[in-house]
N, C-alpha and C positions, 0 to 999 in steps of 0.2 A: 379425381375427375372421372365422370362417366364416359362410357365408350362413345356416346353420341357427341359429347363435348370434345373428345380427343380427335374424332374424325373431322368435326367442324374446324378445330384449330389447325389441323394438318392441311385441310382444303384452303383455309384462309391464308396460310403461309405460302401457298403456291400461286404464282401469277398465272393468268391465262397463257402467257407465252411459255412458261415452264411446263405447263400441262401439255401443250402442243408438242414441245420438245421431247417430253417423256414418251408420248405416243409414237413419234417418228423414230426415236431411239429403239423402241420396242420392235418396230417394223424392220429396221436395219439389222437388229439382232436375229429376228426370226428368219429373215430372208437371206442373211449372210451377204448383204449388199453394202456398198458404201454410198455416201450421199449423192455422188455423181451418177452412179448407176440408177438410183431411185429417181433422180431428176430426169434422166434421159427416158426412162420407161414411162414416166408421168408426163413427158413432153413439156418439161419446165426447164428454165435456165438453171444450171448448177448453182449459180450465185444465190438463187432464191432460197436454197436449203443451206448453203455454206454460211451465209451471213446470219442465218437463224441459229445454226448449231455452234458456230465458232464464237459468236459474240452475244451472250445472253442479255447484255445491257443495251443492245441495239433495239430501238423502238419498233422495228418491223414485226408484224404478226401476219401470217398468211390468211387469206380470205377463205371462206368456206368452200368456194369454188376450187381454189388451189388444193385444199385438203381432200376434196372429192376426187380430184385427179390422182392424188397420192394413194387414196384408198382403192380406187379402181385399178391402178397399176400394180399394187401390191397384193390385192385380194384380201386385205385386212381392213374391215370397216372402221369408220370414225367412231371412237368410243363415246359413250354417254357423257363421260367426264369432260371430254374435249368440247362436245356440243354445248354442254351447260356453261363451260368457261367462256365460250364465244357468244353466249346468249342466243344460241340457235335452238330451234325446236328439236327435241329429242325423238327418236323413233322407238317404237315398242320393243323391237328386237336389238336395240343398241347394247353393246357389251362394254366391258372395261378392261384395261390392261391389268393383268394379275397383280395382286398386292405384293409390293416389294420388288417388282421387276426392275426398278431403277438401280437396285443394288446388285443385280446379277452381273456375272463376269461378262465383259464385252460391251457393257452399256456405260455411257458417260453420265455422271450425275449432272443435272441441269445447272444448279448453282455452283460456281467455282470450277467449272469444267476446264480441262486443259485445251487451249486453242490449238487447232491443227490446220494444216494447209494440204492441198492435194499434191501428191507426187506425180509429176508429169514426165512421161518417157519422151526423150529427145534423142535424135540420132544424127550422126555425120553422114549417113547414107541417104540416097534419094528415097522418096516415099515408095517407089516401085520395088525396092529391095528390103523394105522394112516389114514384110509380111509376118515373119516369125516374132519380131519384137512387138509389133502392134497388138498382138493377142494377149499381151501381159495385162493383168488386172491393175486398174488404178489403185493406188494406196494413199495413205495419209501419214504425215510425219508431224511431230510437234512443231508449232510455229515459234520462231524466235521473237523476242520482244519487239524487234524492229517492224515486224509484220502483224503485231497485235491489232485486230480489228480491220485488217486490210483484206477486203473481199477479192482483190485481184491477185493476192499472193499465191505462190506455188513453189514447189521444190523440184529439183532436177539434178541429174548427174552430168558433169562435164562430158560431152560426147567424144572428145579426142584430145590429143597431146599437143595442140597448136602452141600453147604457152610453155611447153617443155617443163622445166623444173618449177616454173612459177605457179602453174596450175595443172596438176596431174589429171589425166582422164579418170573419170569415176568419182572425182571429188564432189561432195554434196554442196549444192548451192541453192540459194533462195532468190526468186525473182519477184518483181512487182511491176504492175502497169498503172500504178497510182498516179504517176506523172509522166510527162514526155521526157525522153532522154536528152541530155545535153552533153557537150564536149567534156571529156574527162570521166564519163560513166563507163563502167564495164557493162556490156549488154549481151543478151542472148537473142540472136536474130535467126529467124527461120525463113527460108526462101520458099517460093511457091512450088519448088520441086520437093519440098519436105525436108531438106537438109538443114540442120541446125548447127550453129557455131557460136562460140563465145569470143568476143572481141572488145578491144578498148576503142571507144568512139572518140575520134579526134576532132571531127567537125561534121556539120550538116550543111549542104548547099543545095542549089536548085536541081542538081543532078542526082542527089541521093545521099547516102551515108558514106563517110570516109572513116575507115577503121584501120587498126593495126593489131598485130599479135605479138609485137616485140616491144621490149622496154630496155633502154629508152626508145621513143617512137622511131620507127623506120619501116620500110617496105609497106607503105600504106596500100590498102585495097579499097575499091569503091563498089558500092552496091546500089543500083538504081532503085528508086522507090517502086517501080513497076515489078521488080523482082522480089520485093519483101512481102511475105504473108503475115508475119507476126514479129513483134519486137517487145522485149521486156528489159528492165534494168536489173542487173544482178545486185541485190542488196546485201546479201550475207554469203560468205564462203566458209565452208567447214573443210579444212585440209585433213585428209585421211592418212 
């Protein structure tokens, strides 16, 4: 097979989406950023990049306008290969990602990539006392099968010992916002003061959430809807 045929076969094997992913992976590697950092700098919703990078089979492909925001935020221009894959007009000075870059350490191959979810820092302290903790860089951890393709999924460490021996502080958990919580769900709830806690949801009424941290159920506590900033269902728990 001639070199031209080899190049043509390789290009044909890559879908436009995988070509875009290869370019974004290159940016993340060069800048030492994660997808959330890139999204923030490009003024994009983090889910825009996470659903693209974590689920290669998802039909979503960013528009050229979105890719332009990514290029401007990173200082790395859209490559000729990406423009051609999207059917856009190429520029004379357009460059390409170096050959073989997708095999470099730190880059995830587009097909068959290991799905990941964002690691989210939560704390039992009020937001005003989280200055040191909030400076931590966001990270990523492998996604469990239960969160495969879940754009709302994330990981976190249990912020305190409320559950005692049932659930130790620091245990790794995975949350999701794919559906609304119902009685019997273990939830991570964050108040408007920035404090987070893991509780067992016993019921929801017109006044708010009714929760407990004891098993069997006892000493229920109530949290008004007006005090809730964020709520997610704990889908997976990894006891350390």
